[in-house]
N, C-alpha and C positions, 0 to 999 in steps of 0.2 A: 347504772344505778336504777333500782326499781322505783316503781311509783310509790310504795310505801316509804322508802327512805326520803323522797323528795317531800311528802306530806309531813313527815316528822320534822324536817328541817324548817319547814315554813311554820309550823306550830311553835317551834322553839323561838323563832324571831319574833312572833307575835306576843309571846308571853314573857319576854325579857324585860317588859316595862315595869315590872315590880318583882321584888324578891319572892313575895308570896306566889305570884304567877310563875316565877322561875322554877320554884320547888315543885309546883304542881305540873309544870311542863316536863321537867326531869322525870317525875314519876310516871306521867303518861308515856313518855318515850320508853322507859325501862319496861313498863307493862307491856307496851306494843312489841318490843324486841323480845321479851320473855315469851309472849304469845306466839310469836312468829317462830322462834326457836323450838318451842314445845310442838307446835304444828308440824314443823319439818321433821323432828324426831319421831313423832308419831306415824308420819307418812312413810318413813324409811325403815323397813324391818329386814335385818340381816341376820341370817342363819350361818353360824360357824361350826363347821363339822370337822373333827379329826378323822382322817381317812387312813386306815392302816396299810397303805401301800401307794406307790406311785402309779399314775394312770399310764396304760400302755399307749393309747392313742385316743383321738377324739372321732376316729373313723369307726362307725360300727362293725365294719367288716374285718377289723383287726383287733377286736376286743375279746378276751376270754377270762378275764379275772373279774371277781365280784367288785373289787375296789374300783375299777374302771366302769363296769356297768352301772354302778350307783349314779355316776355322773351322766353317762349316756341316757339312763332311764329319765333323768330330769330334762333332757334336751330333745329327746325324740318320742314321738307318738306313734306306737304301732297300731296295727289294726284293732288289736285288743291291748289294753295296758293294765298295770297293777292298780287295784283299788286301794282305799285306806287300810283294808285288812290283808292285803297282799294277794287277794284272789283276783283272777282275770275280770275285767269289766270292759264295756265298749271303750274304744279309743278312736282312731281315725275312721273306723267302721261304726257307724250309728246302728246297724242291724245287719243280720245275715240270715240265709236260709241253707239248709242241708238237704240234699237229695235222699230219697228213701234208701238207696243203697249205701248211704254215708260217704260216698266218695267225691261229690261235687258240692263245692261251697260257693255261694254267691253272696258277695258283701256289697253293701250300700255305703259308699264313702261320704262322710259328712262334708258339708261345705265349710272348708277351712283353709287357711293359707300358710305358705312358708313365711319365715320372719321377715322376708323382704317384700311381702305382699303378694307374690306369686301363688295362684291356686294350687293346692295339692291335688293330684289326680290319681286315678286307678293305675295309669302308666307309670307313675313314679315308683309304685310298689314293685311292679314287674321289673323296671329297670334296676332297682335294688337287688332283687333276687337274681337276676341275670348277671349282674356285676359280681355278686358273692360266688356265683357258680363258674365263673369264667376261669378256666384253668390257669390263664395267664396271671391272674391276681394272686393265686396261691393262699386263698383264705383258708385257715386252718379249721373253721367252724362249718364249712360248706356242707359237710355230710348231714348236718342237722335238717337241711331241707329235702334231703332224699325222699321223704314221704310224698312230695309232689311229683306227679308223673313227669318223667323226662329229666329230673333234676340230676340224678347220678350220671345219666348219659352225657348231659351237657358238661358236668364237671369233670368227667374223665375223657372229654374230647372226642366223643364218638361222632362220626360224620353224620350229618342230617339231624342231630339231636334237637329237639325243641321243647321248651318248657311249657306244660300244660297250664298256662295261666293267660287269661285274655281279658282285655279291657273292653267291655260291652259298650261303655261310654266313659266319659271322665269320672263319673261317680258310681260306676258298677264294675266290680271285679269278679271274675269267675275263675275258680281254681280246682283242678281235678287231681285226685290223690291216687297213688298206686294201690291203696287199700284203706278200708275204713281205719281211722286213727283216732281213738278217744282223747288223745292228747293234743290234737292239732290246734284247736283253739287257744289253749293255754300257751302253746308254743309260739303263737303270734305275738306274744308279749315281749318275746326275746329279741335281742338286737339284730339277729341274722334276718329277721323278717321285716326289718324297718324299710321305709321308703327312702329314696335319696333324691336330692334336688337336682334333677338331670341338668338344668341349665347352668348350675354352678359347677357341678362336676366336669361337665364338658369344657367349661371355660378355664378352670383352674387345675384339672387333673388331680394329683394326689395332694395338691396344696388346698383343696377345697375346704379342709378342716382347720385351716389356720384362722385365728380369731378375726382377722380383718376380712376373711373370705366366707366364713361358714353361715349358712343359713339353716334353720331347724323348723320343725313343726310342733315341737313340744313346749311346755310351760316356761322354759328358761333357755337362754342362749349364751354362748361362750364369749367373754370379753378378755380374758387373760388367762394364760397357763404359763406359770414359771415352773419348769421342771424341778422336782424334789422340794418344792416350797408349797405352792397352792395353785389351785384351779378356781377362777371366779366366773360365776354365772349371773346374769341379771334377767329380770322378768322379761318374757317375749310378749310384747303388747299385741302382737298379732295372733297369739294363741286364742283358739276359739273360745275358751272359757277364762280368759284372763281376769275378767271382773271378779271371778271367785277364787283368785290366787292370792292369798293374804301377804306372802313374804316376797319382798322386792328383790333380794339378792341373796345368793348362797355362796359361800366359800368353803371349798374342800381343801383342808391343810394336810399335807403328806407326813405321816408319821409312822415309820416302821418300829421305832422305840415306843412300846406301849407305856412304859413308865413315864417318859417325857410327855406323851399325850395326856396321861392321867394328871400330870402336874399342871398342864395348861387348863385342863377341865376345872381342877380344884381352884386355879387362880381366876375363874370365871372368864378365861380367854377363849374357851370353847363352850358351845351349847350341847354338843354331842361328841362322844368319843366312841368310835365304832368297834373297839376291842378293849380289853383290859389285859393287865399283867396278872396272871392267875395267882402268882405267889403273894400277891397282896389282897386276895379275896377276903380274908378275915377282917382286915382293917376297912375294906370297902363295906362290907356288911355292917360294920359297927358304926361308921362314920358317914357313908353316903347312901344309906339304905333307901332314901327317896329318889335316888337317881339311878341305882343299879338295876339293870334289866337283864335277866337270865331267862331264856325261853327255848323250848324245843326248836331244832333247826334241821332242815332237810339236807344233810350233808354227811360226808364221810372223810375222816382223816386217815391217810395211808401212806405207806412206802411203795414206790415203784422200784422194781427190781429189772434192770435192763436184761431181759431174757435172751437177746441175741449175743450177748458177750459170753465167751467160752466159760468162764468161771461159774455162770449162772444158768447155763442151759440144762443142766440137771435139775428137774422139778424138785427132787428130794433136797437139794441144797436150799432152794427157796422155801420149802416146806419147813426145814430145820429152823431157818431164820425167823420164820413166822411163829413156830412153836415156842421158841425161847423168849418171846416177848411177853412180859407180865402186864397184861392190859389193865387189870384190876389195880395194880400198883400205880400205873400212870393216871388213871382217872381219879383214883381215891386219895393218893398221896402226892402226886406231882401237881395235878391240875386242880382238883377239889372244887370244881364249879358245876357239877352235875352232869358231866359228859358221861356216856355209856360205853363199856368196853364193846369192840366190835369184832364179830366172828363171821360176818357176811359183807359183801361189798355194797348190797343194796340195803339201806336202813329199813328196820321194821316199820310198818305202817304206810309204806309208799304206795301210791295209788295204782289201780289196775294190775295188782300183783297178789301173790299168795304170801304165806310166810317165807322169808328169805331162805336161800339154800346156805345154811351154815357149814363151816368146816366140820368134818367128822370127828374131830378131837376136841370139840368146843368144851365138853363137860369133863374132861380129864382135870385132875389136880395139877397145879403148877409144877409140883415135883415130877409128876409123871410126863408132863409135856417136856421138860428139860431133859429127862432121861431119854425120851424117844428122839429128841432132836440130837443129842450126843451120838446116838447109834447111827442116825442118818449121816451125820457129818463124818463119823469114823469110817463109814462104808464108802464115802466119797473121798477118803484119804486125808481128812483134816482132823488135827488134834491140837492140844495146847502147845506141843512141842513144833507142830507144823500147821500153824493157823491159816485160815482163809483171810486174805488181806485185800481190803477194798476202802474205797472212800464213801462215806455216808454224807450226803449234801443236804443242806437245809437253808431256807431263806431267813433273812433277818427278822427275828422275834425271840424275847425272852422265852416264851413258851415252847418254841421249836427247839431252841438250844437245850432247855432242860430236859425235853423228851429225848433229844438225840443222845445227851449224856447218859440218861437212864438206859436207854436201849443199848448203847455201846457197852455198858457194863453188864447188862444181861447177856449179851453175845459173847462176852469173854468166857463164860463158863461152858460154852460148846465149841470152842476153838476158833473164835473169830476175833480178827484184830482190825477193827474199823476206825479209820481216821475221820474225824469231823471236818467239814469244809462249809463255810458259810459265805453266802453272797446276798446282795440286795434282791428283793423280789422279782424285779424286771429281768435281772440277769439270770437269775435262777430259772424262771420259767422259759426264757429263751433258750437256755442250754437243754432243758427238758425235752423241748420240742424237736431238737435236732439230735437227740440221743447222746448228748455229751455228758454222761454220768455213769455211775455204776449202780448205786442205790440212793434214792433221793426222796425227800419228804414232798408229799403233795396233799391236795385236798380237793374235793369236788362238792359243790353246792348245786342242788336241783335247779335246772332251768325251768323245769315244769314238772308237775307231780306225776311222774310215771317212771316205772322201773327201766324202761328203755333208756332214759337219760343218763342213767349210771352205767348200764351194761354195754352201751355202744362204745365206751372207752376201751373195751377189750377186742374190738373188731379190727381186723386188718385194714378195711377200707376207711377206717376213721382217720388214719394218718397221723399228723403231729400231736394230736391229743391222746393217741395211743402210747403213752410215755414208755411203757414197758416193751413195746414192739412185740406184743403178744399176737401170735399168728397160729391159731388152732383151727384147722379146716372144719371140724365138727361144730365148735363154737360159732364160727362164721355162718355155717349152714343153718344152725338153729336160730340165731338172730335174724337172718333173712327171712326164714320161715315165719317167725313171730311178726315181723314187719308186714308180711302179705296175709296174715290170719286175721279174718274179720270177727270170729268168735272170741270173746274176751277171755273166757275161761281157758280155751285151748292156747290162745296167745300167751297167758301167764304161765301156763305149763311149760311151753316151749322156752321162755326166757328163765324159768326156774331151772330147767335142765342145763341151759347155757351157763347160769351162774354157778351150778354145782361143778362143772368143768373147770371154771376159773378159780373156784376155791380150792379144788384139788390141786391145780397147777401153781397157784399162788404167784402170779406175775405181779399182782398187787397185794401187799399185805395190809389188810384193814386193822387199825389201831383203835379207833374210837368214833362213836357217832357224835356229831356236833350238838352243841347248844350255842345259840347266839348270845353274846356277852358284850354289854355296852353300857356307857354312862349317858343318860338323857336328862337334861336339866328339867326339873318340875315346871319351868315356865313355858317349855315346849308342849303345845297342846295338839292332839290328833295323832299322837304316836301310839299305834296298836302293835303289841307284839304279835308276831306271826311266823309260822314255820318257813316261808320263803325269805324272811327277814327283809322285805321290801317296804321302804318307806319313802315314797317320792315326796319331794318338798311341796309340791303343789297342794297336798292334803294336810299340811302342817300350818301351824300358826305360833306366834310368840306372845305370850300374854303381856299385857301392858305393866 
């Protein structure tokens, strides 16, 4: 029993001597309890987020979906992190210097702790990178660190390979690159570059991310993960800036059904819904205009065609499939939320790039595109009487389903019989990474604002994230040359030539450039729409 409760009880006993005193005492107690209850309510701020997919893992080395990285970003602090506007700001590194040749970075690690009170050191970052690159781990995102000298050699198991990262002391980290990289600092916001708590990983192995074991250096720590239900985080009191983190707890509820998520939002059971059902956009604009947020988003929605399968080895068949898709009908009639038809893999306006390498037939009328597609299919031996048959896969979402049905009908006119197959997102992407599909829906959101972050998906060395198994020697050569090119203009030209090869071969069929679409309660403060669509909970607040 608290001290407050004991005082209230004594007060009652003293005031029972008269009815007037009794009434007064009762009023005092009620007022005291109300004040206590109000104080507790004000102290506890809980953010409820509808997340449009099940988390893959709490281990940053096994994360590749945006739905999972939202949670990871709340728990882990990279050398740089996302600011309130989605742009990179100092994180675990309070400052840094860059050599004149742009190839050596020296970071000053701020004085901060893991959530168990253990100091975070420069060696923790090196340990994280070495673990990610260890071939035995099989981390699908490992190639993202290949810009660090020695990283590719370590990841491919070459004898004597060593990562060019050195802890000068506990608070000083030196990193050498293979070539100047304008995107390197932004890349350090990504989960592949996070530190790991060595003392915990060594003790628990792969179980280090269980709620009872995990320690983190970000603003929030994991306390509960109920698969397909919710993930609960609470404020990390060891976080270096905890005093300026207003929200005490954040719960990510898993909703692949966008309509169900919207209904929870309308019932005020969610504060944020991270996607919407596009077919309801008119109603949302009329009834939830103060909550609806639609903004440009650095991403591409596409279909991956498994190019190593016999029926798709002919690039003209892949080209025909792409020609027959009426992108304008999908964006204007199916989605109706501002998406733009895509005729390149790199979205326009992407950093450190030129105008994208659009497909050569971009400006043909849709009728001419279909006519050309029919010719290509007939040349490959496919007609309405002898259709090309395959399965088109998509992960659970009303929008994905509606697009797949529309594309299925568009393909019928060129002699294609596509069977639709749906699975939940976690299973869908697991199958894509092992090549267990023919044609499948996919999407890519930029990890950092650079064309390389889109085009690396076509490189043979990218591994599981190269869903299409695209392996074009000239493409690989151009992308490697771009990686080692210090002149930004020449680098952009090399990547543009690589994209032109990809767009001619069409292992990936671009459909539309994304916009972010979500519902955010007006009581949520600090939410700034931004192209990366990053909204770390530490920057948000809930109005009283």
